[in-house]
PyMOL Python script that loads the backbone (N, CA, C, O; Angstrom):
from pymol import cmd

cmd.read_pdbstr("""\
ATOM      1  N   MET A   1      16.809 -20.301-166.897  1.00  0.00           N
ATOM      2  CA  MET A   1      18.032 -19.836-167.298  1.00  0.00           C
ATOM      3  C   MET A   1      17.979 -18.761-167.520  1.00  0.00           C
ATOM      4  O   MET A   1      17.048 -18.089-167.964  1.00  0.00           O
ATOM      5  N   ASP A   2      19.292 -18.412-167.139  1.00  0.00           N
ATOM      6  CA  ASP A   2      19.487 -16.787-166.897  1.00  0.00           C
ATOM      7  C   ASP A   2      20.453 -16.681-168.175  1.00  0.00           C
ATOM      8  O   ASP A   2      20.671 -17.706-168.822  1.00  0.00           O
ATOM      9  N   LEU A   3      20.939 -15.667-168.489  1.00  0.00           N
ATOM     10  CA  LEU A   3      21.452 -14.951-169.563  1.00  0.00           C
ATOM     11  C   LEU A   3      23.041 -14.887-169.380  1.00  0.00           C
ATOM     12  O   LEU A   3      23.733 -14.168-170.101  1.00  0.00           O
ATOM     13  N   ASN A   4      23.611 -15.753-168.285  1.00  0.00           N
ATOM     14  CA  ASN A   4      24.588 -16.318-168.217  1.00  0.00           C
ATOM     15  C   ASN A   4      25.091 -17.597-169.093  1.00  0.00           C
ATOM     16  O   ASN A   4      25.990 -17.790-169.912  1.00  0.00           O
ATOM     17  N   THR A   5      23.960 -18.439-168.451  1.00  0.00           N
ATOM     18  CA  THR A   5      24.047 -19.829-169.416  1.00  0.00           C
ATOM     19  C   THR A   5      23.643 -19.552-170.975  1.00  0.00           C
ATOM     20  O   THR A   5      23.834 -20.490-171.749  1.00  0.00           O
ATOM     21  N   ILE A   6      23.289 -18.761-171.315  1.00  0.00           N
ATOM     22  CA  ILE A   6      22.629 -18.854-172.433  1.00  0.00           C
ATOM     23  C   ILE A   6      23.519 -18.291-173.611  1.00  0.00           C
ATOM     24  O   ILE A   6      23.545 -18.696-174.773  1.00  0.00           O
ATOM     25  N   PHE A   7      24.444 -16.976-172.879  1.00  0.00           N
ATOM     26  CA  PHE A   7      25.617 -16.592-173.960  1.00  0.00           C
ATOM     27  C   PHE A   7      26.732 -17.217-173.529  1.00  0.00           C
ATOM     28  O   PHE A   7      27.693 -17.015-174.271  1.00  0.00           O
ATOM     29  N   PHE A   8      26.979 -18.006-172.455  1.00  0.00           N
ATOM     30  CA  PHE A   8      28.366 -18.964-172.549  1.00  0.00           C
ATOM     31  C   PHE A   8      27.623 -20.199-173.180  1.00  0.00           C
ATOM     32  O   PHE A   8      28.443 -20.761-173.905  1.00  0.00           O
ATOM     33  N   GLY A   9      26.413 -20.860-173.212  1.00  0.00           N
ATOM     34  CA  GLY A   9      26.035 -21.787-174.144  1.00  0.00           C
ATOM     35  C   GLY A   9      26.222 -21.696-175.592  1.00  0.00           C
ATOM     36  O   GLY A   9      26.771 -22.555-176.282  1.00  0.00           O
ATOM     37  N   GLY A  10      25.634 -20.389-176.075  1.00  0.00           N
ATOM     38  CA  GLY A  10      26.089 -20.362-177.625  1.00  0.00           C
ATOM     39  C   GLY A  10      27.349 -19.939-177.779  1.00  0.00           C
ATOM     40  O   GLY A  10      27.866 -20.480-178.756  1.00  0.00           O
ATOM     41  N   LEU A  11      28.204 -19.042-177.102  1.00  0.00           N
ATOM     42  CA  LEU A  11      29.588 -19.091-177.248  1.00  0.00           C
ATOM     43  C   LEU A  11      30.114 -20.280-177.355  1.00  0.00           C
ATOM     44  O   LEU A  11      31.115 -20.247-178.070  1.00  0.00           O
ATOM     45  N   ALA A  12      29.883 -21.245-176.978  1.00  0.00           N
ATOM     46  CA  ALA A  12      30.119 -22.651-176.779  1.00  0.00           C
ATOM     47  C   ALA A  12      29.693 -23.143-177.749  1.00  0.00           C
ATOM     48  O   ALA A  12      30.641 -23.887-178.000  1.00  0.00           O
ATOM     49  N   LEU A  13      28.855 -23.354-178.667  1.00  0.00           N
ATOM     50  CA  LEU A  13      28.035 -23.580-179.725  1.00  0.00           C
ATOM     51  C   LEU A  13      28.952 -23.216-181.296  1.00  0.00           C
ATOM     52  O   LEU A  13      29.260 -23.987-182.205  1.00  0.00           O
ATOM     53  N   LEU A  14      29.234 -21.548-181.119  1.00  0.00           N
ATOM     54  CA  LEU A  14      29.560 -21.223-181.937  1.00  0.00           C
ATOM     55  C   LEU A  14      31.337 -21.533-182.209  1.00  0.00           C
ATOM     56  O   LEU A  14      31.989 -21.212-183.202  1.00  0.00           O
ATOM     57  N   SER A  15      31.750 -22.160-181.135  1.00  0.00           N
ATOM     58  CA  SER A  15      33.072 -22.371-181.095  1.00  0.00           C
ATOM     59  C   SER A  15      33.154 -23.783-181.791  1.00  0.00           C
ATOM     60  O   SER A  15      33.875 -23.861-182.786  1.00  0.00           O
ATOM     61  N   PHE A  16      32.589 -24.728-181.428  1.00  0.00           N
ATOM     62  CA  PHE A  16      32.295 -26.025-181.984  1.00  0.00           C
ATOM     63  C   PHE A  16      31.889 -25.914-183.389  1.00  0.00           C
ATOM     64  O   PHE A  16      31.966 -26.842-184.193  1.00  0.00           O
ATOM     65  N   ALA A  17      31.447 -24.713-183.653  1.00  0.00           N
ATOM     66  CA  ALA A  17      30.866 -24.711-185.413  1.00  0.00           C
ATOM     67  C   ALA A  17      32.029 -24.207-185.898  1.00  0.00           C
ATOM     68  O   ALA A  17      32.642 -24.896-186.713  1.00  0.00           O
ATOM     69  N   VAL A  18      32.530 -22.997-185.525  1.00  0.00           N
ATOM     70  CA  VAL A  18      33.929 -22.620-186.090  1.00  0.00           C
ATOM     71  C   VAL A  18      35.150 -23.536-186.155  1.00  0.00           C
ATOM     72  O   VAL A  18      35.727 -23.551-187.242  1.00  0.00           O
ATOM     73  N   PHE A  19      35.862 -24.643-184.744  1.00  0.00           N
ATOM     74  CA  PHE A  19      36.459 -25.443-185.291  1.00  0.00           C
ATOM     75  C   PHE A  19      36.147 -26.682-186.214  1.00  0.00           C
ATOM     76  O   PHE A  19      36.998 -27.366-186.783  1.00  0.00           O
ATOM     77  N   PHE A  20      34.255 -26.921-186.286  1.00  0.00           N
ATOM     78  CA  PHE A  20      34.531 -28.126-187.209  1.00  0.00           C
ATOM     79  C   PHE A  20      34.722 -27.673-188.619  1.00  0.00           C
ATOM     80  O   PHE A  20      35.311 -28.338-189.470  1.00  0.00           O
ATOM     81  N   TYR A  21      34.081 -26.266-188.851  1.00  0.00           N
ATOM     82  CA  TYR A  21      34.498 -25.979-189.709  1.00  0.00           C
ATOM     83  C   TYR A  21      35.551 -25.575-190.765  1.00  0.00           C
ATOM     84  O   TYR A  21      35.485 -25.588-191.994  1.00  0.00           O
ATOM     85  N   LEU A  22      36.851 -25.098-189.663  1.00  0.00           N
ATOM     86  CA  LEU A  22      37.874 -24.662-190.077  1.00  0.00           C
ATOM     87  C   LEU A  22      38.556 -26.280-190.073  1.00  0.00           C
ATOM     88  O   LEU A  22      39.390 -26.309-190.978  1.00  0.00           O
ATOM     89  N   GLY A  23      38.490 -27.456-189.453  1.00  0.00           N
ATOM     90  CA  GLY A  23      38.793 -28.566-189.235  1.00  0.00           C
ATOM     91  C   GLY A  23      38.697 -29.460-190.629  1.00  0.00           C
ATOM     92  O   GLY A  23      39.254 -30.552-190.741  1.00  0.00           O
ATOM     93  N   LYS A  24      38.048 -28.949-191.491  1.00  0.00           N
ATOM     94  CA  LYS A  24      37.835 -29.386-193.100  1.00  0.00           C
ATOM     95  C   LYS A  24      38.824 -29.486-193.952  1.00  0.00           C
ATOM     96  O   LYS A  24      39.161 -30.467-194.615  1.00  0.00           O
ATOM     97  N   MET A  25      39.462 -28.004-193.891  1.00  0.00           N
ATOM     98  CA  MET A  25      40.388 -27.619-194.550  1.00  0.00           C
ATOM     99  C   MET A  25      41.777 -28.371-194.274  1.00  0.00           C
ATOM    100  O   MET A  25      42.287 -28.565-193.171  1.00  0.00           O
ATOM    101  N   LYS A  26      42.242 -28.727-195.454  1.00  0.00           N
ATOM    102  CA  LYS A  26      44.005 -29.846-195.486  1.00  0.00           C
ATOM    103  C   LYS A  26      45.077 -28.736-195.907  1.00  0.00           C
ATOM    104  O   LYS A  26      44.962 -27.759-196.647  1.00  0.00           O
ATOM    105  N   ALA A  27      45.990 -29.154-195.289  1.00  0.00           N
ATOM    106  CA  ALA A  27      47.352 -28.232-195.715  1.00  0.00           C
ATOM    107  C   ALA A  27      47.508 -28.263-197.253  1.00  0.00           C
ATOM    108  O   ALA A  27      47.023 -29.174-197.925  1.00  0.00           O
ATOM    109  N   SER A  28      48.065 -27.438-197.679  1.00  0.00           N
ATOM    110  CA  SER A  28      49.074 -28.071-199.354  1.00  0.00           C
ATOM    111  C   SER A  28      49.975 -29.217-199.450  1.00  0.00           C
ATOM    112  O   SER A  28      50.402 -29.967-198.572  1.00  0.00           O
ATOM    113  N   LYS A  29      50.189 -29.181-200.851  1.00  0.00           N
ATOM    114  CA  LYS A  29      51.255 -30.529-200.647  1.00  0.00           C
ATOM    115  C   LYS A  29      52.371 -29.792-200.366  1.00  0.00           C
ATOM    116  O   LYS A  29      53.327 -30.557-200.492  1.00  0.00           O
ATOM    117  N   SER A  30      52.885 -28.293-199.932  1.00  0.00           N
ATOM    118  CA  SER A  30      54.527 -28.210-199.903  1.00  0.00           C
ATOM    119  C   SER A  30      54.573 -27.933-198.667  1.00  0.00           C
ATOM    120  O   SER A  30      55.589 -27.500-198.124  1.00  0.00           O
ATOM    121  N   GLN A  31      53.036 -28.236-197.837  1.00  0.00           N
ATOM    122  CA  GLN A  31      53.516 -28.183-196.211  1.00  0.00           C
ATOM    123  C   GLN A  31      53.223 -29.713-196.192  1.00  0.00           C
ATOM    124  O   GLN A  31      53.989 -30.110-195.313  1.00  0.00           O
ATOM    125  N   THR A  32      52.472 -30.917-196.718  1.00  0.00           N
ATOM    126  CA  THR A  32      52.925 -31.852-195.975  1.00  0.00           C
ATOM    127  C   THR A  32      53.873 -32.576-196.862  1.00  0.00           C
ATOM    128  O   THR A  32      53.254 -33.600-197.153  1.00  0.00           O
ATOM    129  N   GLU A  33      54.793 -32.609-197.334  1.00  0.00           N
ATOM    130  CA  GLU A  33      55.552 -32.786-198.024  1.00  0.00           C
ATOM    131  C   GLU A  33      56.810 -32.715-198.280  1.00  0.00           C
ATOM    132  O   GLU A  33      57.397 -32.959-199.334  1.00  0.00           O
ATOM    133  N   ARG A  34      57.194 -32.384-197.315  1.00  0.00           N
ATOM    134  CA  ARG A  34      58.732 -31.277-196.834  1.00  0.00           C
ATOM    135  C   ARG A  34      59.853 -32.458-196.600  1.00  0.00           C
ATOM    136  O   ARG A  34      59.417 -33.578-196.335  1.00  0.00           O
ATOM    137  N   GLU A  35      61.123 -32.286-196.674  1.00  0.00           N
ATOM    138  CA  GLU A  35      61.781 -32.424-196.095  1.00  0.00           C
ATOM    139  C   GLU A  35      62.307 -32.492-194.673  1.00  0.00           C
ATOM    140  O   GLU A  35      62.770 -33.593-194.379  1.00  0.00           O
ATOM    141  N   ASP A  36      62.328 -31.941-194.109  1.00  0.00           N
ATOM    142  CA  ASP A  36      62.886 -31.458-192.340  1.00  0.00           C
ATOM    143  C   ASP A  36      61.349 -31.699-191.701  1.00  0.00           C
ATOM    144  O   ASP A  36      60.935 -30.808-190.960  1.00  0.00           O
ATOM    145  N   ARG A  37      60.332 -33.061-191.995  1.00  0.00           N
ATOM    146  CA  ARG A  37      59.414 -33.068-191.044  1.00  0.00           C
ATOM    147  C   ARG A  37      59.653 -33.798-189.678  1.00  0.00           C
ATOM    148  O   ARG A  37      60.690 -34.453-189.570  1.00  0.00           O
ATOM    149  N   ILE A  38      59.091 -33.759-189.002  1.00  0.00           N
ATOM    150  CA  ILE A  38      59.609 -34.570-187.479  1.00  0.00           C
ATOM    151  C   ILE A  38      58.871 -35.671-187.554  1.00  0.00           C
ATOM    152  O   ILE A  38      57.655 -35.680-187.745  1.00  0.00           O
ATOM    153  N   ASP A  39      59.523 -36.556-187.418  1.00  0.00           N
ATOM    154  CA  ASP A  39      59.545 -37.726-187.010  1.00  0.00           C
ATOM    155  C   ASP A  39      58.971 -38.520-185.553  1.00  0.00           C
ATOM    156  O   ASP A  39      59.655 -38.903-184.604  1.00  0.00           O
ATOM    157  N   TRP A  40      56.925 -38.653-185.808  1.00  0.00           N
ATOM    158  CA  TRP A  40      56.505 -38.917-184.529  1.00  0.00           C
ATOM    159  C   TRP A  40      56.516 -40.176-184.895  1.00  0.00           C
ATOM    160  O   TRP A  40      55.432 -40.602-184.497  1.00  0.00           O
ATOM    161  N   SER A  41      57.177 -41.184-185.501  1.00  0.00           N
ATOM    162  CA  SER A  41      56.587 -42.358-185.217  1.00  0.00           C
ATOM    163  C   SER A  41      57.777 -43.134-184.051  1.00  0.00           C
ATOM    164  O   SER A  41      57.655 -44.239-183.523  1.00  0.00           O
ATOM    165  N   GLY A  42      58.922 -42.135-183.881  1.00  0.00           N
ATOM    166  CA  GLY A  42      60.043 -42.727-182.752  1.00  0.00           C
ATOM    167  C   GLY A  42      59.255 -42.556-181.199  1.00  0.00           C
ATOM    168  O   GLY A  42      58.577 -41.529-181.159  1.00  0.00           O
ATOM    169  N   LYS A  43      59.233 -43.228-180.154  1.00  0.00           N
ATOM    170  CA  LYS A  43      59.100 -42.799-179.032  1.00  0.00           C
ATOM    171  C   LYS A  43      59.826 -42.085-178.202  1.00  0.00           C
ATOM    172  O   LYS A  43      60.783 -41.742-178.896  1.00  0.00           O
ATOM    173  N   LYS A  44      59.957 -41.685-177.246  1.00  0.00           N
ATOM    174  CA  LYS A  44      60.879 -40.795-176.864  1.00  0.00           C
ATOM    175  C   LYS A  44      60.669 -41.103-175.485  1.00  0.00           C
ATOM    176  O   LYS A  44      61.722 -41.340-174.893  1.00  0.00           O
ATOM    177  N   PHE A  45      59.567 -41.177-174.747  1.00  0.00           N
ATOM    178  CA  PHE A  45      59.040 -41.673-173.584  1.00  0.00           C
ATOM    179  C   PHE A  45      58.266 -42.710-173.433  1.00  0.00           C
ATOM    180  O   PHE A  45      57.561 -43.048-174.384  1.00  0.00           O
ATOM    181  N   SER A  46      58.241 -43.189-172.626  1.00  0.00           N
ATOM    182  CA  SER A  46      56.888 -44.337-172.786  1.00  0.00           C
ATOM    183  C   SER A  46      55.771 -43.815-171.649  1.00  0.00           C
ATOM    184  O   SER A  46      55.877 -43.007-170.726  1.00  0.00           O
ATOM    185  N   PHE A  47      54.742 -44.571-172.087  1.00  0.00           N
ATOM    186  CA  PHE A  47      53.517 -43.971-171.062  1.00  0.00           C
ATOM    187  C   PHE A  47      53.432 -44.414-169.647  1.00  0.00           C
ATOM    188  O   PHE A  47      52.627 -43.997-168.814  1.00  0.00           O
ATOM    189  N   ARG A  48      54.247 -45.203-169.494  1.00  0.00           N
ATOM    190  CA  ARG A  48      54.489 -45.189-168.253  1.00  0.00           C
ATOM    191  C   ARG A  48      55.388 -44.484-167.168  1.00  0.00           C
ATOM    192  O   ARG A  48      55.231 -44.277-165.965  1.00  0.00           O
ATOM    193  N   SER A  49      56.476 -44.174-168.139  1.00  0.00           N
ATOM    194  CA  SER A  49      57.524 -43.224-167.450  1.00  0.00           C
ATOM    195  C   SER A  49      56.848 -42.075-167.373  1.00  0.00           C
ATOM    196  O   SER A  49      56.981 -41.454-166.319  1.00  0.00           O
ATOM    197  N   CYS A  50      55.975 -41.500-168.419  1.00  0.00           N
ATOM    198  CA  CYS A  50      54.745 -40.371-168.034  1.00  0.00           C
ATOM    199  C   CYS A  50      54.360 -40.053-167.399  1.00  0.00           C
ATOM    200  O   CYS A  50      54.446 -38.881-167.033  1.00  0.00           O
ATOM    201  N   ILE A  51      53.347 -41.397-166.624  1.00  0.00           N
ATOM    202  CA  ILE A  51      52.560 -41.215-165.734  1.00  0.00           C
ATOM    203  C   ILE A  51      53.213 -41.092-164.246  1.00  0.00           C
ATOM    204  O   ILE A  51      52.752 -40.659-163.190  1.00  0.00           O
ATOM    205  N   THR A  52      54.534 -41.676-164.611  1.00  0.00           N
ATOM    206  CA  THR A  52      55.543 -41.733-163.179  1.00  0.00           C
ATOM    207  C   THR A  52      55.769 -40.203-162.808  1.00  0.00           C
ATOM    208  O   THR A  52      55.455 -39.643-161.757  1.00  0.00           O
ATOM    209  N   ILE A  53      56.276 -39.763-163.721  1.00  0.00           N
ATOM    210  CA  ILE A  53      57.328 -38.122-164.199  1.00  0.00           C
ATOM    211  C   ILE A  53      55.852 -37.610-163.149  1.00  0.00           C
ATOM    212  O   ILE A  53      56.090 -37.185-162.019  1.00  0.00           O
ATOM    213  N   ALA A  54      54.405 -37.699-163.635  1.00  0.00           N
ATOM    214  CA  ALA A  54      53.267 -37.075-163.664  1.00  0.00           C
ATOM    215  C   ALA A  54      52.808 -36.889-161.922  1.00  0.00           C
ATOM    216  O   ALA A  54      52.481 -35.938-161.212  1.00  0.00           O
ATOM    217  N   LEU A  55      53.018 -38.536-161.706  1.00  0.00           N
ATOM    218  CA  LEU A  55      52.397 -38.410-160.239  1.00  0.00           C
ATOM    219  C   LEU A  55      53.435 -38.250-158.985  1.00  0.00           C
ATOM    220  O   LEU A  55      53.096 -38.039-157.820  1.00  0.00           O
ATOM    221  N   ALA A  56      54.796 -38.397-159.479  1.00  0.00           N
ATOM    222  CA  ALA A  56      55.939 -37.728-158.756  1.00  0.00           C
ATOM    223  C   ALA A  56      56.113 -36.100-158.551  1.00  0.00           C
ATOM    224  O   ALA A  56      56.662 -35.558-157.591  1.00  0.00           O
ATOM    225  N   PHE A  57      55.266 -35.195-160.153  1.00  0.00           N
ATOM    226  CA  PHE A  57      55.470 -34.058-159.662  1.00  0.00           C
ATOM    227  C   PHE A  57      54.400 -33.558-158.726  1.00  0.00           C
ATOM    228  O   PHE A  57      54.555 -32.629-157.934  1.00  0.00           O
ATOM    229  N   PHE A  58      53.139 -34.365-158.916  1.00  0.00           N
ATOM    230  CA  PHE A  58      52.068 -33.774-158.249  1.00  0.00           C
ATOM    231  C   PHE A  58      51.787 -34.154-156.718  1.00  0.00           C
ATOM    232  O   PHE A  58      51.047 -33.541-155.949  1.00  0.00           O
ATOM    233  N   LEU A  59      52.615 -35.409-156.420  1.00  0.00           N
ATOM    234  CA  LEU A  59      53.105 -35.538-154.912  1.00  0.00           C
ATOM    235  C   LEU A  59      53.868 -34.631-154.540  1.00  0.00           C
ATOM    236  O   LEU A  59      53.611 -34.043-153.489  1.00  0.00           O
ATOM    237  N   ILE A  60      55.042 -34.275-155.333  1.00  0.00           N
ATOM    238  CA  ILE A  60      55.632 -33.196-154.799  1.00  0.00           C
ATOM    239  C   ILE A  60      55.048 -31.812-154.038  1.00  0.00           C
ATOM    240  O   ILE A  60      55.043 -31.403-152.878  1.00  0.00           O
ATOM    241  N   LEU A  61      54.530 -31.293-155.409  1.00  0.00           N
ATOM    242  CA  LEU A  61      53.337 -30.571-155.098  1.00  0.00           C
ATOM    243  C   LEU A  61      52.621 -30.222-153.488  1.00  0.00           C
ATOM    244  O   LEU A  61      52.663 -29.292-152.683  1.00  0.00           O
ATOM    245  N   TYR A  62      51.943 -31.610-153.589  1.00  0.00           N
ATOM    246  CA  TYR A  62      51.124 -31.664-152.639  1.00  0.00           C
ATOM    247  C   TYR A  62      51.978 -31.673-151.034  1.00  0.00           C
ATOM    248  O   TYR A  62      51.748 -31.127-149.955  1.00  0.00           O
ATOM    249  N   PHE A  63      52.854 -32.424-151.450  1.00  0.00           N
ATOM    250  CA  PHE A  63      53.654 -32.216-149.940  1.00  0.00           C
ATOM    251  C   PHE A  63      53.989 -30.774-149.283  1.00  0.00           C
ATOM    252  O   PHE A  63      53.767 -30.292-148.172  1.00  0.00           O
ATOM    253  N   LEU A  64      54.728 -30.215-150.655  1.00  0.00           N
ATOM    254  CA  LEU A  64      55.108 -28.660-150.474  1.00  0.00           C
ATOM    255  C   LEU A  64      53.560 -27.693-150.049  1.00  0.00           C
ATOM    256  O   LEU A  64      53.387 -26.722-149.313  1.00  0.00           O
ATOM    257  N   ASN A  65      52.991 -28.189-150.572  1.00  0.00           N
ATOM    258  CA  ASN A  65      51.970 -27.100-149.838  1.00  0.00           C
ATOM    259  C   ASN A  65      51.221 -27.471-149.316  1.00  0.00           C
ATOM    260  O   ASN A  65      50.116 -26.928-149.320  1.00  0.00           O
ATOM    261  N   PHE A  66      51.605 -29.060-148.321  1.00  0.00           N
ATOM    262  CA  PHE A  66      50.930 -29.340-147.057  1.00  0.00           C
ATOM    263  C   PHE A  66      51.346 -28.930-145.990  1.00  0.00           C
ATOM    264  O   PHE A  66      50.709 -28.563-145.003  1.00  0.00           O
ATOM    265  N   PHE A  67      53.559 -29.040-146.343  1.00  0.00           N
ATOM    266  CA  PHE A  67      53.858 -28.724-144.799  1.00  0.00           C
ATOM    267  C   PHE A  67      53.944 -27.304-144.740  1.00  0.00           C
ATOM    268  O   PHE A  67      54.005 -26.661-143.692  1.00  0.00           O
ATOM    269  N   ILE A  68      53.947 -26.668-146.285  1.00  0.00           N
ATOM    270  CA  ILE A  68      54.168 -24.773-146.146  1.00  0.00           C
ATOM    271  C   ILE A  68      52.698 -24.084-144.905  1.00  0.00           C
ATOM    272  O   ILE A  68      52.830 -23.332-143.939  1.00  0.00           O
ATOM    273  N   LEU A  69      51.535 -24.668-145.417  1.00  0.00           N
ATOM    274  CA  LEU A  69      50.665 -24.459-144.890  1.00  0.00           C
ATOM    275  C   LEU A  69      50.598 -24.623-143.712  1.00  0.00           C
ATOM    276  O   LEU A  69      50.433 -23.603-143.042  1.00  0.00           O
ATOM    277  N   SER A  70      50.680 -25.696-143.129  1.00  0.00           N
ATOM    278  CA  SER A  70      50.361 -26.201-141.754  1.00  0.00           C
ATOM    279  C   SER A  70      51.277 -25.933-140.672  1.00  0.00           C
ATOM    280  O   SER A  70      51.030 -26.340-139.537  1.00  0.00           O
TER     281      SER A  70
END
""", "prot")
cmd.dss("prot")
cmd.show_as("cartoon", "prot")
cmd.util.cbc("prot")
cmd.orient("prot")
């Protein structure tokens, strides 16, 4: 193992530890029980439409890159 692997491996372990330590903290009641909360239960987009939009976006980028570079 070189120094680069040790450094970035240690950095990853440290960030996981901080993430899981901070993940135990809970928001206060004034933050969780607000009047103007976002309604996350309503679906604005279906999964199929999101996949279709993403596929169309990547196909457009692919063909633009293909025609520009050729």
